[in-house]
N, C-alpha and C positions, 0 to 999 in steps of 0.2 A: 193650382187651384185658385180661382178668382171668386171672391166673396163681395157681394153688393149688399150694403146695409142701409136701410131707409129709416130716417128719424121719425119720431112720434107722429103718427097719422091722426089729424085733428078733425073730428066730426065729418059731416058730409062734404065740406069743401076739401078736406084732406083726402077723403075717399076718391073724390072726383080727380084731384090732382094725381093721386097714385095711379088710378086707372089710365089716365091720359099719358103720364110721363114714364112710368116704370117700363112698359113694353118698349118704348123708344130707347131707354137706357140699356135694356137687355139686348136689343138688336145691335146696339153700337158697341157695348162693352163685353158682351158674351160671358157673363158670370156663370159659374157652375152652381152657385148657391146664392139665393136672394132671401135676406132676412129683413123683417120690418118690425118696428115697435108699434103695437096697436093699443096701448093703454088709454089713449084718448079718442079712439076711433068712432065710438058711438056717442054722438051728441057731446063730445068732449070729455066724457067720463066713462071709462071702461070699454068693454066690447061685448056685443051679443053674437049669437051664432050666425045670424044673417050677414052681418058685416064681416065676421071672421071668414066665412066662405067667400064673400065678395073679394076680399084681399087675396085669398089663395088663388081664386080664378084670375085675378089681375096680374099675378106673377110672384107672390110671396111663397116661399117654401117653408119657412118657419116664422112664427109671430111671437114676439116677446112682450112682456107687460111691465108693470111698475106699481107705483103707490095707488093708482086708481083701479087696480085689478078687480076688486069686488064691488065697484060702484054699479055694475049691472048684475043683478042677482042671477040672471039667466046663465052667466058663465059657469056657475056651479053645476049646471045640468050637463055640460058637455066637455069641460076642460080635462076631466080624468079619462075621457075616451079617445083622446087624440095625442099623438106625439109631435104635432105641429104647432101647438100652442103651449107656451110655458110661462109661469109666473116666477117672481123672485124666489130663489131657492132658500133664502134665509127668512122667509115667513115661517111661522111656527111649524117646524117639521112634524109630520105625522098627524097634525091637527087640522089642516086645511086641505081642500081638494087640489088635484093637479100636481104637476112636477115642476121642479126648478131647472131642469136640464133635459136635453134630449140628444141622441146620437142618430144622425141621418146618414143614409148611404147615398153618396153622390158619384155616380158613374164608377162604382166599385171602390170608392174611397170613403171611409167613415169620417164624419166631421161632428165634433161635439159642440153643442151650443148651450151656454150657461147664462142664466139671468140672475143678477144679483142686485140688491138694493142697498144704498148707503144708509148710514145712521145719523150723519151730521145734518141738522136742520130738517130731518125727515121723521115720519112716524116710527115708533119703536119696532125693531126687528132684531133677529139674532145676529151675532157677529158675522159680518160678511167675509172676513178673512178666514175664520175657522171653518165656516160652512163651505167656502170655496176650496179650501185646502183638502177637505174630505172628498168632495166631488171631483176635483181635478185629479187627485190621486187615483180615483177609480177610473176616470175617463182615459187617463194616460195609459192604462193597460190595454185599451182598445184602439186608440188613435193618437196621432201626433198633432192633429189639427183641431184646435179648441178655440172657439170664438166666445167672448164674454160681452154681453150688454150690461154695463154697470149703470143702473138707474139711480142717480144721486144728485144732490145739490152742490156739494163742496168739491171744487177742483182739486184741492189738496188730497182729499180722500180717494178720488179717482186715480190721481197720480201715484199715491202711496200703494194702492192696490196693484197698479200696473208694474211698478218697480219691484214689488214683493214677489210677483209671479213671472217676472221677466225671464224668458227662455223656456218656460214651461207651458205657456199658452201662446197662441198665434196673434191674438188681438184683444185689446180692451178698448171698447168704444163707449163713451158716455152718452146717456140720454137724460131727459127730464127738464133741463133749463130752457129748451126750445130755441136756444141761440147757438148757432154753429161757431165753434172756436177755430183759431188759426194756429193750433199747436200740434198738428199731425206730425208724427215722427215714428221712427223705429228705434226702440231701445237697444242697447248694446248686445243683448243676448237674443234678439230677434222677435220681440213682441211689439206689434204695431199699437200705437196709442193715439187717441183723440179725446180731449176732455168732453166735448159734446158735439154730436153730429147735426144738431138742429132739429127742426120739425117740418112736417108736411101739412100745409093747410093755409089759412087766411094770412096773406102777406100784409094786408092793411089793417089787421087787428093788432092787439097788444098781446103778444105771445099766443095769438090765435083767438083771443076773446074780443068782444065788442069794446071799442075804445071808450065810448061814453061811460059805460058802467065802471070800467077800471079807473078812468080819470076821476069820476065822482067819488069812488072809494078812497082814493088818495087825498082828495081835497077836503072831504067832510068826515071821513072815518066811519060813516054809517054803513050798516050791512047792505050789501049789494049782491044781486044774483048775477053771477058771471055766466054769459052765454056765448057760444061760438059765433064769431063774426061770419056772416053769410054773404056780405056784399064785398065787392072789390076784387083785387088780384090775389093770385095764389103763389105759394112757394113750395119747394121740395128740398129738403136737406138730406144728403146721403154721403157715403164714403165707399171707396173701392179699395180692396186689399188683395194683393197677390201673395200667396203663401206656397212655400215649398211643401208639397203634400207628403214628402218622405220625412223631413226633419221637423215640420210644423213651424219653421221660422218664416216670418213675413219678409217679403222682398220689396214690396212697394205699397205705399198708402197714398191715396189721393182724395181730397175733399171734393164734393160735388154740390153745387147749388144751382137750382133752376128757378128763376123768377124774372120779372121784368127787368131788373137791374143786373141780372146774371143769366142771360139767355144761354141755353145749352148749345155747345158747339162740339160736334164729333171731333 
């Protein structure tokens, strides 16, 4: 089982980069399952149905979210009617629409996908460890292959989560910081880990936003409207994971970056 995971798609530039690059990656790498984080996909804040369908058409099989899940109110109209869009499972359970996990059938093999949000330097949410324990225990009864998108700020929290569930899940891949880290590894019991996969969108922005606005905020501390950078070059952050579909153990993990400084080579 090969899983391709694409980091936070950021606004229209991210959508364009996704449409351009993901089909190339899929033809080259032949993943059986492609997952993308879409929490910044619509104008940099949340996702609407049009963009959701656009990413599916371009190659995503499942889309995960994060702290900007509810920034587009439209998501509430369709998130509960699909098993291909999930939001962090540790949002107030039973009180918000949608689900925090899904199980998809990939060529006869069931794969669990779980979305969790961290609590360190993030908006309040339920305990990610306790919520994940409950859901992983349920998914383990159906499948050995479980992928987790951990949307969080603190590297230590992501690492702690991965070590806590080492051997019970196939991969823990971090999102949210928009900066791809260089710590990809497979833990002793077979769980693949990467602190952050990076993002997909404006390479010449600051974390995808217009440079001038961000620089101004740092210099004068005055309120500034952050907007997605629409000029310049683009980047795509991704990771490829090979998993033994019988045991759920990861066999290989490889970072992928595609941008002018890291051209993709098959």
